[in-house]
C-alpha positions as CSV (number, residue, x, y, z in Angstrom):
1,M,0.0,0.0,0.0
2,R,1.2,3.5,-0.7
3,L,2.4,5.8,2.0
4,K,-0.1,8.5,0.8
5,E,-2.9,6.0,1.4
6,W,-1.8,5.5,5.0
7,V,-1.7,9.3,5.4
8,F,-5.3,9.6,4.2
9,A,-6.3,6.7,6.5
10,G,-4.8,8.5,9.5
11,I,-6.6,11.8,8.6
12,F,-9.9,9.9,8.2
13,F,-9.4,8.3,11.7
14,E,-8.5,11.6,13.2
15,I,-11.6,13.3,11.8
16,I,-13.9,10.4,12.8
17,F,-12.6,10.5,16.4
18,A,-12.9,14.3,16.5
19,F,-16.5,14.0,15.4
20,L,-17.3,11.4,18.1
21,S,-15.6,13.5,20.8
22,K,-17.5,16.6,19.8
23,V,-20.8,14.6,19.8
24,A,-20.0,13.3,23.3
25,V,-19.0,16.6,24.8
26,F,-20.9,19.4,22.9
27,G,-23.7,17.6,21.1
28,F,-24.4,17.1,17.4
29,P,-24.8,20.8,16.4
30,A,-21.1,21.4,17.2
31,T,-19.9,18.9,14.7
32,I,-20.3,20.9,11.6
33,D,-16.6,21.5,11.2
34,A,-15.8,17.8,11.5
35,I,-18.4,17.0,8.9
36,V,-17.1,19.6,6.5
37,A,-13.5,18.3,7.0
38,F,-14.7,14.7,6.4
39,I,-16.3,15.8,3.1
40,M,-13.3,17.8,2.0
41,V,-10.9,14.9,2.7
42,S,-13.3,12.4,1.0
43,V,-13.4,14.5,-2.2
44,T,-9.6,15.0,-2.1
45,Y,-9.0,11.3,-1.7
46,T,-11.4,10.5,-4.5
47,M,-9.7,12.9,-6.9
48,F,-6.3,11.6,-5.8
49,R,-7.4,8.1,-6.8
50,M,-8.7,9.3,-10.1
51,L,-5.5,11.1,-10.9
52,Y,-3.1,8.4,-9.7
53,P,-4.6,5.0,-10.0
54,A,-2.9,2.1,-8.2
55,N,-0.7,0.1,-10.5
56,Y,0.3,-3.0,-8.6
57,V,3.1,-5.1,-10.0
58,N,3.5,-8.8,-9.2
59,A,7.0,-9.1,-7.6
60,I,7.2,-12.8,-8.2
61,N,7.6,-13.6,-11.9
């Protein structure tokens, strides 16, 4: 797996946990920024995958 994919996964986990923390502490109305961040990262990841498709090569020939 590519390093950039691990970075996107880490960002997704961070946003999800921030969302859950805000819901637990402040309630759902305070989570707008986490929802917007999740949407922005989702769109960015989708565009990244369209621009740079995964080309896996079989190492064993």
